[in-house]
C-alpha angles and dihedrals in degrees: 000000000000122000090242092061091050089056095058114109138180119266089248092055089049094052092045089060095048111043091148091064103028109026091180142019088249091059090053089048090051092050092048093050090051095047105023098130093050093045092052093043093056095044096250093128130027139160105216095162100022099278126092118259131179129224099213098203094048092043092050090051091048090050091054094045093046092044092052092049092050092049090050092049093049090048092047095240133126115250 
């Protein structure tokens, strides 16, 4: 089994380790609905056996990237 597969976690486990970003499972679901395509594209979420799993490192990077873009948009500046 590859190391990348061993790092996949359930969404609940991901949320439990990041309460300052996602205080609830619903907040993670909302973020995913808003950014699903980008999260799939960067490998942050996948469904290798039919159930959703999270790659924590990729998801963390996506949160930073998306958050920066959203902050720039709100401030009216180019990222």
